[in-house]
All heavy atoms as an XYZ file, in Angstrom:
914
protein
N       1.837    -19.985     -5.840
C       0.881    -19.198     -5.107
C       1.005    -17.719     -5.442
O       1.994    -17.319     -5.997
C       1.013    -19.495     -3.587
C       2.327    -19.012     -3.040
C       2.384    -19.136     -1.540
O       1.456    -19.459     -0.898
N       3.545    -18.761     -0.981
N       0.016    -16.978     -5.006
C       0.023    -15.548     -5.139
C       1.146    -14.955     -4.306
O       1.242    -15.243     -3.104
C      -1.310    -14.889     -4.820
C      -1.210    -13.378     -4.908
C      -2.357    -15.434     -5.717
N       1.974    -14.146     -4.942
C       3.047    -13.411     -4.151
C       3.000    -11.942     -4.470
O       2.759    -11.491     -5.561
C       4.405    -13.986     -4.550
C       4.657    -15.431     -4.186
C       6.049    -15.891     -4.523
O       6.771    -15.105     -5.161
O       6.329    -17.046     -4.218
N       3.248    -11.165     -3.411
C       3.277     -9.697     -3.505
C       4.644     -9.291     -3.016
O       5.035     -9.538     -1.856
C       2.214     -9.070     -2.591
C       0.756     -9.476     -2.918
C      -0.221     -8.805     -1.902
C       0.437     -8.988     -4.334
N       5.450     -8.536     -3.804
C       6.753     -8.168     -3.516
C       6.776     -6.627     -3.566
O       6.484     -5.998     -4.554
C       7.774     -8.709     -4.496
C       9.150     -8.195     -4.200
C       7.717    -10.239     -4.535
N       7.150     -6.053     -2.393
C       7.230     -4.604     -2.213
C       8.532     -4.007     -2.458
O       9.600     -4.648     -2.226
C       6.693     -4.213     -0.767
C       5.257     -4.687     -0.555
C       4.865     -4.330      0.897
O       4.302     -5.161      1.604
N       5.099     -3.076      1.303
N       8.537     -2.779     -2.856
C       9.824     -2.007     -2.993
C       9.453     -0.508     -2.885
O       8.277     -0.120     -2.924
C      10.456     -2.236     -4.344
O       9.672     -1.904     -5.430
N      10.501      0.357     -2.773
C      10.326      1.797     -2.757
C      10.346      2.549     -1.474
O      10.168      3.742     -1.512
N      10.568      1.840     -0.398
C      10.665      2.512      0.905
C      11.986      3.266      1.010
O      12.773      3.281      0.141
N      12.107      3.852      2.201
C      13.398      4.639      2.403
C      13.134      5.691      3.519
O      12.164      5.677      4.240
N      14.101      6.674      3.540
C      14.056      7.727      4.510
C      14.036      9.080      3.816
O      14.717      9.300      2.808
C      15.308      7.660      5.370
O      15.339      6.442      6.125
N      13.164      9.935      4.300
C      13.021     11.301      3.771
C      12.806     12.241      4.875
O      12.474     11.875      5.985
C      11.880     11.425      2.727
C      12.107     10.560      1.533
C      10.560     11.076      3.440
N      13.038     13.530      4.575
C      12.681     14.623      5.516
C      11.255     14.978      5.514
O      10.545     14.704      4.521
C      13.608     15.836      5.227
C      15.039     15.629      5.444
C      15.848     16.858      5.220
O      15.316     17.971      4.815
N      17.154     16.792      5.402
N      10.728     15.527      6.527
C       9.276     16.002      6.538
C       9.037     16.821      5.275
O       9.841     17.716      4.949
C       9.190     16.760      7.817
C      10.147     16.173      8.727
C      11.316     15.819      7.852
N       7.869     16.650      4.673
C       7.493     17.327      3.473
C       7.975     16.677      2.185
O       7.584     17.061      1.070
N       8.815     15.643      2.344
C       9.259     14.870      1.195
C       8.284     13.930      0.642
O       7.177     13.759      1.189
N       8.749     13.156     -0.390
C       7.855     12.235     -1.050
C       8.517     10.831     -1.250
O       9.760     10.788     -1.337
C       7.416     12.735     -2.410
O       6.659     13.891     -2.355
N       7.706      9.835     -1.194
C       8.188      8.478     -1.564
C       7.079      7.789     -2.387
O       5.910      8.141     -2.251
C       8.502      7.663     -0.316
C       9.679      7.928      0.486
C       9.719      7.163      1.813
C      10.978      7.610     -0.324
N       7.489      6.816     -3.187
C       6.506      5.992     -3.926
C       6.783      4.557     -3.657
O       7.825      4.033     -3.928
C       6.598      6.309     -5.423
C       5.441      5.670     -6.183
C       5.444      6.134     -7.693
C       4.291      5.596     -8.420
N       4.235      6.026     -9.784
N       5.772      3.874     -3.114
C       5.870      2.453     -2.822
C       5.248      1.606     -3.983
O       4.295      2.117     -4.588
C       5.146      2.080     -1.559
C       5.510      2.894     -0.265
C       4.723      2.329      0.889
C       6.983      2.812     -0.036
N       5.839      0.522     -4.221
C       5.392     -0.388     -5.311
C       5.092     -1.735     -4.676
O       5.737     -2.176     -3.689
C       6.405     -0.539     -6.440
O       6.650      0.701     -7.040
N       4.141     -2.433     -5.257
C       3.764     -3.823     -4.835
C       3.463     -4.607     -6.092
O       2.471     -4.363     -6.721
C       2.523     -3.736     -3.945
S       1.884     -5.374     -3.481
N       4.405     -5.491     -6.474
C       4.277     -6.231     -7.700
C       3.673     -7.612     -7.372
O       4.220     -8.287     -6.548
C       5.611     -6.419     -8.394
N       2.636     -7.966     -8.089
C       1.989     -9.276     -7.923
C       2.507    -10.205     -9.062
O       2.745     -9.712    -10.179
C       0.503     -9.148     -8.000
N       2.568    -11.476     -8.793
C       2.939    -12.421     -9.763
C       1.819    -12.873    -10.609
O       0.668    -12.379    -10.438
C       3.699    -13.609     -9.127
C       2.840    -14.484     -8.295
O       1.611    -14.300     -8.199
N       3.418    -15.461     -7.643
N       2.042    -13.857    -11.577
C       1.015    -14.243    -12.530
C      -0.141    -14.989    -11.921
O      -1.201    -15.189    -12.554
C       1.672    -15.028    -13.618
C       2.241    -16.318    -13.195
C       3.701    -16.258    -12.733
O       4.147    -15.183    -12.344
O       4.446    -17.328    -12.833
N       0.006    -15.414    -10.656
C      -1.017    -16.093     -9.924
C      -2.014    -15.141     -9.282
O      -3.007    -15.588     -8.644
C      -0.503    -17.086     -8.937
C       0.300    -18.184     -9.600
C       1.655    -18.204     -9.579
C      -0.428    -19.259    -10.227
C       2.373    -19.193    -10.228
C       0.310    -20.286    -10.777
C       1.703    -20.230    -10.859
O       2.394    -21.278    -11.411
N      -1.651    -13.905     -9.255
C      -2.505    -12.882     -8.586
C      -2.696    -11.627     -9.353
O      -2.270    -10.554     -8.927
N      -3.304    -11.690    -10.484
C      -3.565    -10.519    -11.321
C      -4.498     -9.567    -10.539
O      -5.537     -9.928    -10.098
C      -4.208    -10.897    -12.710
C      -3.235    -11.562    -13.564
C      -3.370    -12.911    -13.893
C      -2.216    -10.874    -14.164
C      -2.475    -13.572    -14.711
C      -1.302    -11.514    -14.969
C      -1.487    -12.866    -15.339
N      -3.991     -8.303    -10.404
C      -4.710     -7.301     -9.690
C      -6.120     -7.121    -10.294
O      -7.087     -6.861     -9.539
C      -3.914     -5.999     -9.729
C      -2.672     -6.117     -8.905
C      -4.799     -4.833     -9.216
C      -1.738     -4.936     -9.007
N      -6.287     -7.216    -11.592
C      -7.523     -7.046    -12.288
C      -8.581     -8.032    -11.804
O      -9.776     -7.817    -11.958
C      -7.323     -7.088    -13.762
O      -6.823     -8.321    -14.164
N      -8.136     -9.181    -11.262
C      -9.072    -10.254    -10.848
C      -9.339    -10.223     -9.350
O     -10.163    -11.002     -8.875
C      -8.513    -11.619    -11.225
N      -8.629     -9.320     -8.608
C      -8.861     -9.301     -7.165
C     -10.144     -8.529     -6.820
O     -10.706     -7.759     -7.584
C      -7.695     -8.506     -6.506
C      -6.301     -9.072     -6.779
S      -6.181    -10.772     -6.024
C      -4.498    -11.171     -6.594
N     -10.626     -8.854     -5.622
C     -11.777     -8.079     -5.169
C     -11.311     -6.732     -4.528
O     -12.149     -5.932     -4.136
C     -12.526     -8.912     -4.080
S     -13.560    -10.191     -4.779
N     -10.046     -6.490     -4.422
C      -9.553     -5.271     -3.974
C      -8.076     -5.354     -3.603
O      -7.561     -6.432     -3.314
N      -7.382     -4.237     -3.662
C      -6.007     -4.162     -3.293
C      -5.931     -3.024     -2.191
O      -6.807     -2.078     -2.202
C      -5.027     -3.824     -4.428
C      -5.059     -4.842     -5.489
S      -4.299     -6.379     -4.955
C      -2.580     -5.902     -4.675
N      -4.964     -3.123     -1.350
C      -4.920     -2.185     -0.257
C      -3.449     -1.924      0.294
O      -2.600     -2.754      0.042
C      -5.765     -2.643      0.956
N      -3.336     -0.815      0.915
C      -2.089     -0.530      1.672
C      -2.461     -0.410      3.163
O      -3.394      0.299      3.516
C      -1.421      0.770      1.205
C      -0.842      0.681     -0.143
C      -1.357      1.058     -1.322
C       0.489      0.173     -0.436
N      -0.491      0.881     -2.391
C       0.684      0.261     -1.883
C       1.505     -0.405      0.343
C       1.797     -0.174     -2.510
C       2.680     -0.798     -0.330
C       2.808     -0.732     -1.751
N      -1.680     -1.094      3.972
C      -1.780     -0.953      5.413
C      -0.483     -0.397      5.972
O       0.584     -0.417      5.356
C      -2.076     -2.333      6.041
C      -3.477     -2.887      5.882
C      -3.898     -3.381      4.683
C      -4.323     -2.863      6.975
C      -5.212     -3.893      4.595
C      -5.587     -3.400      6.888
C      -6.025     -3.910      5.685
O      -7.364     -4.411      5.538
N      -0.536      0.020      7.230
C       0.639      0.342      7.989
C       0.523     -0.079      9.378
O      -0.587     -0.153      9.887
C       1.057      1.820      7.821
C      -0.011      2.728      8.452
C       0.419      4.195      8.169
N      -0.516      5.218      8.715
C      -0.475      6.526      8.545
N       0.544      6.974      7.767
N      -1.287      7.262      9.076
N       1.646     -0.338     10.068
C       1.613     -0.753     11.387
C       2.653      0.004     12.174
O       3.889     -0.275     12.124
C       1.889     -2.291     11.502
C       1.723     -2.839     12.913
C       1.596     -4.393     12.939
O       2.049     -5.081     11.977
N       1.035     -4.959     13.935
N       2.178      0.915     12.996
C       3.009      1.699     13.874
C       3.292      0.892     15.125
O       2.424      0.158     15.603
C       2.308      3.069     14.244
C       2.098      3.875     12.924
C       3.145      3.849     15.197
C       1.248      5.076     13.149
N       4.557      1.009     15.661
C       4.887      0.303     16.802
C       3.954      0.410     17.969
O       3.509      1.508     18.315
C       6.311      0.718     17.265
C       7.426      0.328     16.363
C       8.766      0.740     16.934
O       8.929      1.661     17.645
N       9.836     -0.056     16.599
N       3.571     -0.703     18.510
C       2.629     -0.764     19.629
C       1.166     -0.662     19.283
O       0.322     -0.663     20.158
N       0.899     -0.600     17.992
C      -0.500     -0.478     17.561
C      -0.882     -1.583     16.539
O       0.023     -2.212     15.981
C      -0.772      0.842     16.829
C      -0.502      2.074     17.758
C      -0.782      3.414     17.051
O      -1.489      3.441     16.070
N      -0.183      4.495     17.574
N      -2.155     -1.817     16.325
C      -2.575     -2.797     15.352
C      -2.399     -2.269     13.953
O      -2.313     -1.077     13.716
C      -4.051     -3.185     15.636
C      -4.340     -3.831     16.910
C      -5.795     -4.195     17.079
O      -6.595     -3.799     16.216
O      -6.128     -4.941     17.999
N      -2.264     -3.202     13.040
C      -2.182     -2.789     11.609
C      -3.373     -2.065     11.212
O      -4.535     -2.460     11.447
C      -1.941     -4.071     10.772
C      -1.547     -3.812      9.342
C      -1.118     -5.071      8.675
N       0.080     -5.655      9.293
C       0.653     -6.771      8.855
N       0.187     -7.432      7.782
N       1.715     -7.247      9.435
N      -3.198     -0.889     10.557
C      -4.295     -0.064     10.176
C      -4.380      0.086      8.672
O      -3.414      0.143      7.972
C      -4.242      1.308     10.871
C      -3.073      2.166     10.476
C      -3.040      3.501     11.099
O      -3.962      3.826     11.937
O      -2.185      4.342     10.757
N      -5.610      0.252      8.173
C      -5.836      0.416      6.732
C      -5.569      1.823      6.322
O      -6.083      2.768      6.932
C      -7.330      0.056      6.403
C      -7.725      0.109      4.973
C      -6.935     -0.856      4.162
C      -9.226     -0.133      4.877
N      -4.731      2.011      5.281
C      -4.401      3.310      4.781
C      -5.169      3.668      3.565
O      -5.748      4.814      3.475
C      -2.897      3.334      4.441
C      -2.483      4.690      3.771
C      -2.037      3.139      5.654
N      -5.294      2.770      2.639
C      -5.952      3.103      1.376
C      -6.393      1.771      0.693
O      -5.738      0.718      0.800
C      -5.085      3.874      0.446
O      -5.676      4.223     -0.760
N      -7.451      1.822     -0.131
C      -7.863      0.687     -0.943
C      -8.219      1.122     -2.351
O      -8.429      2.261     -2.557
C      -9.135      0.049     -0.327
O     -10.267      0.919     -0.473
C      -8.944     -0.338      1.127
N      -8.171      0.151     -3.242
C      -8.534      0.427     -4.620
C      -9.149     -0.829     -5.215
O      -8.707     -1.924     -4.934
C      -7.339      0.916     -5.423
C      -7.807      1.433     -6.842
C      -6.322     -0.107     -5.565
C      -6.695      2.200     -7.545
N     -10.171     -0.651     -6.072
C     -10.760     -1.762     -6.745
C     -10.219     -1.822     -8.141
O      -9.502     -0.899     -8.650
C     -12.243     -1.621     -6.806
O     -12.660     -0.425     -7.506
C     -12.842     -1.594     -5.418
N     -10.582     -2.908     -8.929
C     -10.091     -3.003    -10.265
C     -10.513     -1.940    -11.224
O      -9.796     -1.636    -12.167
C     -10.498     -4.434    -10.833
N     -11.700     -1.372    -10.926
C     -12.186     -0.300    -11.763
C     -11.671      1.082    -11.314
O     -12.040      2.102    -11.900
C     -13.720     -0.241    -11.795
C     -14.350      0.043    -10.490
O     -13.622      0.187     -9.514
O     -15.624      0.100    -10.439
N     -10.804      1.113    -10.284
C     -10.135      2.380     -9.909
C     -10.809      3.134     -8.708
O     -10.261      4.224     -8.338
N     -11.880      2.694     -8.213
C     -12.489      3.312     -7.038
C     -11.564      3.168     -5.851
O     -11.054      2.092     -5.589
C     -13.867      2.687     -6.756
N     -11.388      4.259     -5.087
C     -10.433      4.282     -3.993
C     -10.983      4.883     -2.756
O     -11.909      5.565     -2.731
C      -9.162      5.044     -4.422
O      -9.472      6.380     -4.718
N     -10.379      4.467     -1.596
C     -10.692      5.009     -0.310
C      -9.367      5.401      0.408
O      -8.301      4.805      0.073
C     -11.446      4.080      0.625
O     -10.670      2.919      0.951
C     -12.657      3.520     -0.123
N      -9.454      6.332      1.361
C      -8.290      6.768      2.130
C      -8.675      6.992      3.532
O      -9.782      7.494      3.895
C      -7.749      8.051      1.567
C      -7.184      7.977      0.153
C      -7.998      8.256     -0.935
C      -5.860      7.570     -0.127
C      -7.514      8.175     -2.270
C      -5.364      7.449     -1.420
C      -6.202      7.812     -2.479
O      -5.799      7.633     -3.741
N      -7.746      6.639      4.415
C      -7.914      7.042      5.801
C      -7.778      8.541      5.888
O      -7.000      9.199      5.144
C      -6.853      6.334      6.662
C      -7.002      6.645      8.148
O      -7.872      6.012      8.777
O      -6.303      7.581      8.652
N      -8.484      9.119      6.834
C      -8.430     10.598      7.014
C      -6.990     11.122      7.233
O      -6.684     12.266      6.848
C      -9.332     11.044      8.129
C     -10.839     10.998      7.771
O     -11.127     10.864      6.517
O     -11.665     11.002      8.659
N      -6.145     10.313      7.800
C      -4.836     10.823      8.209
C      -3.962     11.010      7.007
O      -2.963     11.721      7.073
C      -4.173      9.801      9.168
O      -3.945      8.568      8.517
N      -4.356     10.409      5.871
C      -3.473     10.516      4.667
C      -4.202     11.190      3.469
O      -3.562     11.439      2.422
C      -2.926      9.140      4.215
C      -2.197      8.467      5.323
C      -4.106      8.241      3.709
N      -5.477     11.402      3.659
C      -6.298     12.040      2.524
C      -5.721     13.339      2.127
O      -5.380     14.187      2.967
C      -7.691     12.134      3.035
C      -8.667     12.484      1.865
C     -10.149     12.476      2.401
C     -10.558     11.095      2.994
N     -11.956     11.070      3.345
N      -5.550     13.546      0.814
C      -4.965     14.677      0.252
C      -3.461     14.671      0.154
O      -2.827     15.524     -0.516
N      -2.816     13.643      0.726
C      -1.365     13.531      0.733
C      -0.898     12.255      0.012
O       0.107     12.294     -0.709
C      -0.812     13.530      2.103
C      -1.097     14.800      2.888
C      -0.300     14.854      4.199
N      -0.661     13.764      5.083
C       0.159     12.817      5.542
N       1.413     12.841      5.191
N      -0.276     11.829      6.329
N      -1.621     11.189      0.172
C      -1.302      9.895     -0.470
C      -2.238      9.667     -1.648
O      -3.432     10.047     -1.577
C      -1.431      8.782      0.560
C      -0.386      8.743      1.627
C       0.418      9.745      1.806
C      -0.354      7.640      2.477
C       1.375      9.762      2.811
C       0.591      7.601      3.506
C       1.472      8.705      3.769
N      -1.709      8.964     -2.669
C      -2.541      8.578     -3.801
C      -2.260      7.142     -4.140
O      -1.120      6.729     -4.410
C      -2.167      9.428     -5.031
O      -2.429     10.830     -4.682
C      -3.162      9.067     -6.167
N      -3.322      6.342     -4.177
C      -3.194      4.926     -4.532
C      -3.508      4.783     -6.011
O      -4.336      5.455     -6.545
C      -4.130      4.051     -3.654
C      -3.837      2.492     -3.911
C      -5.597      4.317     -3.997
C      -4.488      1.622     -2.935
N      -2.768      3.939     -6.686
C      -2.938      3.720     -8.101
C      -2.505      2.339     -8.498
O      -1.830      1.593     -7.678
C      -2.290      4.746     -8.945
O      -0.831      4.692     -8.784
N      -2.785      1.902     -9.699
C      -2.386      0.578    -10.093
C      -2.173      0.537    -11.614
O      -2.806      1.227    -12.326
C      -3.423     -0.480     -9.670
C      -4.783     -0.255    -10.225
C      -5.906     -0.997     -9.461
O      -5.560     -1.837     -8.618
N      -7.107     -0.816     -9.875
N      -1.255     -0.275    -12.067
C      -0.995     -0.592    -13.426
C      -1.432     -2.026    -13.730
O      -0.730     -2.935    -13.305
C       0.472     -0.408    -13.820
C       0.742     -0.459    -15.255
O       0.025     -1.219    -15.983
O       1.666      0.220    -15.757
N      -2.559     -2.164    -14.322
C      -3.159     -3.482    -14.516
C      -2.445     -4.325    -15.568
O      -2.526     -5.546    -15.535
C      -4.644     -3.412    -14.846
C      -5.476     -2.700    -13.765
C      -7.003     -2.768    -14.197
C      -5.382     -3.457    -12.397
N      -1.675     -3.629    -16.400
C      -0.912     -4.338    -17.373
C       0.429     -4.916    -16.762
O       0.759     -6.035    -16.947
C      -0.574     -3.401    -18.584
C       0.403     -4.131    -19.585
C      -1.820     -2.998    -19.274
N       1.114     -3.995    -16.029
C       2.302     -4.456    -15.318
C       2.051     -5.234    -14.082
O       2.923     -5.863    -13.501
C       3.188     -3.252    -15.007
C       3.698     -2.476    -16.206
C       4.639     -1.352    -15.698
C       5.190     -0.608    -16.960
N       6.139     -1.483    -17.740
N       0.760     -5.227    -13.639
C       0.343     -5.928    -12.412
C       1.074     -5.389    -11.162
O       1.591     -6.161    -10.385
C       0.510     -7.416    -12.568
C      -0.388     -8.228    -11.789
O      -1.503     -7.808    -11.491
N       0.072     -9.424    -11.313
N       1.030     -4.053    -11.022
C       1.767     -3.431     -9.921
C       0.782     -2.412     -9.233
O       0.134     -1.642     -9.897
C       3.033     -2.697    -10.387
C       3.992     -3.653    -11.022
C       3.676     -1.973     -9.209
C       5.234     -3.018    -11.617
N       0.772     -2.411     -7.919
C       0.053     -1.502     -7.075
C       1.060     -0.444     -6.614
O       2.165     -0.740     -6.248
C      -0.574     -2.239     -5.947
C      -1.281     -1.370     -4.875
C      -2.658     -0.879     -5.469
C      -1.580     -2.171     -3.625
N       0.614      0.751     -6.528
C       1.445      1.904     -6.121
C       0.823      2.699     -4.978
O      -0.384      2.725     -4.833
C       1.745      2.841     -7.265
C       2.424      2.249     -8.396
C       1.691      1.968     -9.559
C       3.822      2.038     -8.455
C       2.326      1.396    -10.707
C       4.431      1.494     -9.513
C       3.693      1.229    -10.663
O       4.365      0.667    -11.803
N       1.697      3.290     -4.202
C       1.253      4.307     -3.217
C       2.154      5.466     -3.316
O       3.362      5.422     -2.884
C       1.181      3.732     -1.789
C       0.662      4.705     -0.730
C      -0.871      4.936     -0.997
C       0.856      4.158      0.712
N       1.662      6.572     -3.858
C       2.414      7.837     -3.914
C       2.239      8.543     -2.650
O       1.095      8.908     -2.304
C       2.013      8.648     -5.120
C       2.669     10.015     -5.248
C       4.160      9.895     -5.517
O       4.569      9.116     -6.368
N       5.018     10.668     -4.721
N       3.282      8.846     -1.887
C       3.159      9.531     -0.630
C       3.832     10.885     -0.718
O       5.114     10.944     -0.901
C       3.771      8.685      0.512
C       3.175      7.310      0.638
S       3.879      6.374      1.951
C       5.530      6.047      1.308
N       3.014     11.977     -0.599
C       3.560     13.304     -0.696
C       3.336     14.017      0.674
O       2.547     13.618      1.435
C       2.859     14.069     -1.804
C       3.108     13.545     -3.145
O       4.200     13.221     -3.490
O       2.097     13.439     -3.938
N       4.109     15.083      0.869
C       4.084     15.842      2.083
C       4.098     14.960      3.307
O       3.258     15.027      4.248
C       2.734     16.729      2.130
C       2.727     17.779      3.183
O       3.787     18.175      3.660
N       1.524     18.169      3.595
N       5.041     14.132      3.319
C       5.214     13.162      4.398
C       5.486     13.804      5.734
O       6.167     14.801      5.843
C       6.340     12.151      4.060
C       5.931     11.053      3.043
C       7.174     10.459      2.464
C       5.052     10.002      3.760
N       4.920     13.240      6.794
C       5.029     13.678      8.144
C       5.793     12.721      8.975
O       5.743     11.512      8.659
C       3.697     14.033      8.733
C       2.767     14.977      7.940
C       1.441     15.154      8.582
C       0.629     16.104      7.787
N      -0.746     16.306      8.339
N       6.360     13.137     10.107
C       7.059     12.220     10.955
C       6.171     11.039     11.466
O       6.596      9.972     11.592
C       7.657     12.943     12.163
O       6.635     13.685     12.901
C       8.727     13.937     11.624
N       4.858     11.426     11.685
C       3.902     10.376     12.145
C       3.616      9.311     11.114
O       2.901      8.309     11.405
C       2.637     10.993     12.665
C       2.003     11.970     11.741
C       2.308     13.403     12.028
O       3.549     13.705     12.270
O       1.406     14.279     12.040
N       4.072      9.544      9.857
C       3.840      8.504      8.866
C       4.876      7.429      8.915
O       4.813      6.413      8.228
C       3.952      9.128      7.489
C       2.782     10.127      7.156
O       1.641      9.782      7.564
O       3.075     11.126      6.568
N       5.889      7.575      9.761
C       6.979      6.636      9.934
C       6.456      5.340     10.464
O       5.870      5.262     11.567
C       8.060      7.198     10.839
O       8.610      8.369     10.332
C       9.117      6.138     11.147
N       6.728      4.257      9.761
C       6.257      2.931     10.114
C       6.546      1.958      8.995
O       7.188      2.341      7.959
C       4.724      2.895     10.456
O       4.371      1.627     11.028
C       3.903      3.184      9.189
N       6.131      0.730      9.173
C       6.233     -0.303      8.131
C       4.941     -0.376      7.344
O       3.792     -0.389      7.959
C       6.495     -1.707      8.683
C       6.548     -2.741      7.622
C       7.844     -1.664      9.436
N       5.077     -0.320      6.063
C       3.855     -0.325      5.178
C       3.782     -1.725      4.454
O       4.811     -2.251      4.063
C       3.984      0.773      4.133
C       3.697      2.167      4.675
C       4.582      2.711      5.500
C       2.463      2.803      4.448
C       4.322      4.010      6.087
C       2.218      4.009      4.975
C       3.140      4.652      5.792
O       2.906      5.906      6.334
N       2.560     -2.159      4.362
C       2.265     -3.466      3.724
C       1.227     -3.311      2.599
O       0.265     -2.614      2.780
C       1.703     -4.449      4.745
C       2.617     -4.749      5.898
C       2.606     -3.925      6.981
C       3.439     -5.843      5.902
C       3.385     -4.172      8.152
C       4.199     -6.139      6.998
C       4.195     -5.306      8.127
O       4.967     -5.635      9.196
N       1.451     -3.988      1.506
C       0.344     -4.104      0.522
C      -0.350     -5.399      0.812
O       0.112     -6.334      1.436
C       0.861     -4.041     -0.930
S       1.973     -5.365     -1.357
N      -1.632     -5.439      0.375
C      -2.476     -6.615      0.584
C      -3.445     -6.768     -0.508
O      -3.852     -5.799     -1.161
C      -3.205     -6.466      1.974
N      -3.897     -8.015     -0.725
C      -4.816     -8.393     -1.743
C      -6.017     -9.121     -1.192
O      -5.801     -9.982     -0.279
C      -4.181     -9.170     -2.826
N      -7.249     -8.771     -1.623
C      -8.409     -9.543     -1.291
C      -8.616    -10.512     -2.466
O      -8.929    -10.140     -3.554
C      -9.592     -8.624     -1.189
C     -10.909     -9.289     -0.811
O     -10.930    -10.528     -0.946
O     -11.830     -8.589     -0.394
N      -8.374    -11.770     -2.213
C      -8.452    -12.816     -3.252
C      -9.856    -13.310     -3.520
O     -10.047    -14.354     -4.168
C      -7.541    -13.982     -2.852
C      -6.098    -13.658     -2.699
C      -5.260    -14.881     -2.373
C      -5.454    -12.939     -3.813
N     -10.848    -12.608     -3.010
C     -12.246    -13.028     -3.298
C     -12.634    -14.344     -2.652
O     -13.449    -15.131     -3.183
C     -12.618    -12.959     -4.755
S     -12.223    -11.462     -5.601
N     -12.016    -14.674     -1.502
C     -12.322    -15.886     -0.814
C     -13.375    -15.751      0.266
O     -13.809    -16.689      0.861
C     -11.022    -16.454     -0.160
O     -10.590    -15.480      0.805
C      -9.961    -16.652     -1.167
N     -13.778    -14.511      0.522
C     -14.628    -14.231      1.627
C     -13.923    -13.844      2.942
O     -14.634    -13.533      3.943
N     -12.632    -13.895      2.935
C     -11.808    -13.738      4.159
C     -11.194    -12.336      4.165
O     -10.341    -12.019      5.015
C     -10.752    -14.767      4.309
C     -11.371    -16.139      4.543
C     -11.559    -17.081      3.595
C     -11.824    -16.647      5.775
N     -12.080    -18.187      4.177
C     -12.271    -17.914      5.492
C     -11.891    -16.118      7.081
C     -12.835    -18.758      6.510
C     -12.455    -16.902      8.064
C     -12.925    -18.206      7.734
N     -11.525    -11.465      3.222
C     -10.965    -10.114      3.211
C      -9.585    -10.115      2.623
O      -9.182    -10.930      1.800
N      -8.819     -9.136      3.095
C      -7.372     -9.008      2.631
C      -6.565    -10.114      3.327
O      -6.230     -9.999      4.509
C      -6.912     -7.622      2.899
C      -7.591     -6.562      2.131
C      -8.597     -5.795      2.692
C      -7.295     -6.366      0.753
C      -9.281     -4.845      1.977
C      -7.988     -5.413      0.029
C      -8.960     -4.668      0.610
O      -9.630     -3.680     -0.102
N      -6.214    -11.168      2.594
C      -5.580    -12.295      3.218
C      -4.296    -12.724      2.466
O      -3.810    -13.805      2.683
C      -6.570    -13.483      3.196
C      -7.163    -13.873      1.831
O      -6.736    -13.220      0.820
N      -8.013    -14.815      1.771
N      -3.757    -11.796      1.656
C      -2.425    -12.049      1.032
C      -1.647    -10.806      1.162
O      -2.104     -9.759      0.830
C      -2.533    -12.463     -0.418
C      -1.251    -12.922     -1.046
C      -0.863    -14.275     -0.433
N      -1.771    -15.302     -0.972
C      -1.799    -16.549     -0.471
N      -0.965    -16.899      0.472
N      -2.651    -17.422     -0.978
N      -0.437    -10.906      1.752
C       0.306     -9.753      2.190
C       1.698     -9.729      1.515
O       2.375    -10.673      1.274
C       0.503     -9.750      3.690
C      -0.735     -9.765      4.438
C      -1.522    -10.803      4.806
C      -1.423     -8.585      4.908
N      -2.660    -10.362      5.465
C      -2.606     -9.014      5.555
C      -1.151     -7.168      4.788
C      -3.535     -8.079      6.112
C      -2.074     -6.313      5.374
C      -3.280     -6.760      6.079
N       2.157     -8.424      1.298
C       3.513     -8.216      0.913
C       4.358     -8.386      2.127
O       3.924     -8.522      3.250
N       5.715     -8.244      1.940
C       6.661     -8.551      3.035
C       6.820     -7.364      3.980
O       7.384     -7.499      5.049
C       8.002     -8.870      2.488
C       8.874     -7.736      2.001
C       8.592     -7.260      0.612
O       7.558     -7.559      0.022
N       9.545     -6.555     -0.021
N       6.291     -6.198      3.603
C       6.400     -4.988      4.441
C       7.644     -4.242      4.044
O       8.705     -4.812      3.724
N       7.625     -2.872      4.165
C       8.749     -2.072      3.808
C       8.705     -0.824      4.704
O       7.683     -0.290      4.972
C       8.753     -1.690      2.300
C      10.100     -1.139      1.956
C       7.694     -0.733      1.971
C      10.370     -1.188      0.417
N       9.927     -0.429      5.191
C      10.059      0.651      6.117
C      10.049      1.967      5.459
O      10.660      2.230      4.432
C      11.433      0.498      6.882
C      11.656      1.627      7.893
C      10.699      1.577      9.105
O      10.472      0.464      9.635
N      10.183      2.704      9.515
N       9.214      2.910      5.943
C       9.188      4.286      5.620
C       9.578      5.147      6.841
O       8.933      5.015      7.848
C       7.820      4.756      5.054
C       7.752      6.257      4.920
C       7.531      4.060      3.773
N      10.588      5.940      6.716
C      11.046      6.749      7.838
C      11.097      8.210      7.437
O      11.715      8.556      6.422
C      12.489      6.354      8.267
O      12.432      4.946      8.669
C      12.961      7.170      9.447
N      10.378      9.016      8.210
C      10.349     10.461      7.971
C      10.904     11.169      9.186
O      10.328     11.125     10.269
C       8.902     10.969      7.712
C       8.930     12.397      7.321
C       8.266     10.082      6.650
N      12.049     11.850      9.002
C      12.667     12.518     10.162
C      13.543     13.614      9.627
O      13.944     13.711      8.412
C      13.496     11.481     10.887
O      14.667     11.020     10.134
N      13.863     14.564     10.516
C      14.721     15.707     10.176
C      16.234     15.346     10.239
O      17.058     15.973      9.662
C      14.405     16.919     11.130
O      13.109     17.283     11.074
């Protein structure tokens, strides 16, 4: 089945940077998806959409991260990335990558989640 494996989380001070990766296996080529996305889930809140990207590179961002985060993908290596710059304490949470498998159900395949912590 399609699998998404995340890496790249960690702890940084405010203003620092992290880069998250989401590697898809051979059953889930990013180029064939209807979209890839990054979500995050802050404690006590529903999972929220952070950024999306299509196979042709069109992207969207939540206002809270616009200008600070950059979504990208390597269609040859089959890896989705999220470059996070100028991190703020409120960015602290678990981040998930997700794929829209073109089933009509939206983003229905998820990575395992990875912790990002921003603190002094």
